[in-house]
C-alpha positions in Angstrom: 34.5 21.5 -18.2 32.6 24.1 -17.5 33.6 25.4 -20.6 31.9 22.1 -22.1 28.7 23.0 -19.8 28.1 25.7 -20.9 28.0 24.8 -24.6 26.2 21.5 -24.0 24.0 22.2 -21.2 21.9 18.8 -21.4 24.4 16.8 -20.1 25.1 18.6 -16.8 20.9 17.8 -17.0 21.5 13.9 -17.3 24.5 13.5 -16.1 22.8 15.4 -12.9 19.1 12.6 -14.0 21.6 9.6 -14.1 22.9 10.7 -10.2 19.6 11.5 -8.6 19.2 7.9 -9.6 22.0 5.8 -8.3 20.7 8.4 -5.8 17.1 6.6 -5.4 18.7 3.0 -5.9 20.7 4.2 -2.3 17.4 3.9 -0.6 16.5 7.3 -0.7 12.9 5.4 -0.6 10.5 7.4 -3.5 12.0 10.9 -3.1 14.8 11.4 -5.4 12.4 9.6 -8.6 10.8 11.7 -9.5 13.8 14.5 -9.3 15.5 12.5 -11.3 12.7 12.0 -14.3 12.8 15.8 -14.2 16.0 16.3 -14.4 16.9 13.7 -17.8 13.8 15.7 -19.4 15.2 18.9 -18.5 18.4 17.3 -20.5 16.9 16.0 -23.5 14.3 18.4 -23.7 17.6 21.3 -23.8 19.2 19.1 -26.3 16.3 19.6 -29.0 15.9 23.2 -27.9 18.8 24.5 -26.7 17.0 27.6 -24.3 19.2 29.5 -21.4 19.5 29.4 -17.7 16.9 30.6 -16.3 14.4 28.6 -18.8 15.9 24.7 -17.8 15.8 25.7 -14.4 11.9 26.9 -14.8 11.5 23.5 -16.8 13.4 21.2 -14.6 11.5 22.4 -11.3 7.9 22.4 -13.2 9.0 18.5 -14.4 9.8 18.1 -10.5 6.4 19.2 -9.4 4.1 18.0 -12.1 5.9 14.5 -11.6 5.3 14.9 -7.3 2.0 15.7 -8.1 0.7 12.8 -10.9 2.0 10.1 -8.7 0.5 11.6 -5.2 -2.8 12.1 -6.9 -2.1 8.2 -8.4 -1.2 6.9 -5.6 -4.4 8.6 -3.5 -6.7 7.2 -5.4 -5.3 4.0 -5.5 -4.8 3.4 -2.8 -8.6 5.0 -1.8 -10.2 2.0 -4.0 -9.1 -0.6 -1.4 -10.2 -2.1 0.6 -8.3 -1.8 3.7 -6.1 -4.8 4.4 -6.5 -7.1 7.3 -2.8 -7.8 7.7 -1.7 -9.2 11.5 -5.7 -9.3 11.8 -5.7 -12.8 11.8 -9.2 -13.5 12.8 -10.9 -10.9 10.1 -10.1 -13.5 7.8 -12.0 -16.4 9.4 -15.0 -14.4 8.6 -18.0 -15.9 7.1 -15.5 -19.5 8.1 -17.7 -22.9 9.1 -16.9 -24.9 12.5 -18.6 -27.2 15.0 -19.4 -26.6 18.4 -17.6 -28.8 20.2 -18.0 -27.8 23.4 -21.5 -26.1 25.6 -21.9 -22.7 25.8 -21.4 -21.0 30.0 -23.1 -17.1 29.6 -22.7 -17.3 25.8 -19.0 -17.7 25.3 -17.6 -20.6 24.1 -14.2 -22.6 22.6 -14.4 -23.3 19.2 -11.7 -25.2 16.3 -10.5 -23.9 13.3 -8.0 -25.4 12.1 -5.4 -26.1 14.1 -6.0 -22.9 16.3 -8.8 -23.1 19.5 -10.9 -20.1 19.2 -12.8 -18.3 22.0 -16.3 -17.6 20.4 -19.5 -15.6 21.8 -23.5 -16.5 20.2 -26.2 -14.3 22.1 -28.3 -17.3 21.2 -28.5 -21.0 22.6 -26.1 -23.2 21.2 -25.7 -26.9 21.6 -22.3 -29.0 21.1 -22.9 -30.4 17.6 -24.2 -27.4 16.3 -22.6 -25.5 12.9 -21.8 -21.6 13.5 -20.2 -19.6 11.3 -17.9 -16.9 11.8 -20.3 -12.9 11.1 -17.6 -10.5 12.9 -14.3 -10.4 15.3 -14.2 -8.6 18.8 -10.4 -8.6 19.5 -9.6 -12.3 20.1 -13.1 -13.3 20.4 -15.5 -14.6 17.2 -18.6 -13.6 17.5 -20.5 -16.7 15.9 -24.3 -16.7 14.8 -25.9 -20.2 14.5 -25.9 -21.8 10.6 -29.1 -24.2 10.6 -27.8 -27.9 8.9 -28.2 -28.8 5.9 
């Protein structure tokens, strides 16, 4: 077996790449993907251009580093360009929503119904029942609203 690996070293790299990719599929979380791809590429390069073991190891190491750094760079640019998602912050989805006030305010606080939920709200302006309001911000579980002129 060792003689076959010495004569055909590309089989070692292709096998190593396959094993790393299989291990990645079992749940490594992305850590082995780039090493597996680098091993596969090393195997293909060694098959085309036969080189010594030292050069093969260097090619594998450089390809692994290049793939990992490239992935990190692409991922950091991709996530930096996206706005933060309001996952599990239901109130932030309501910004811009309009509703009608049904109860009078007490010290600037009251409740409004949006959809099938009742929300605590605050408004610095005096409001009367029947006034239309728009959600402009969320502070904890309190919606900050402003009066909307009637249409």
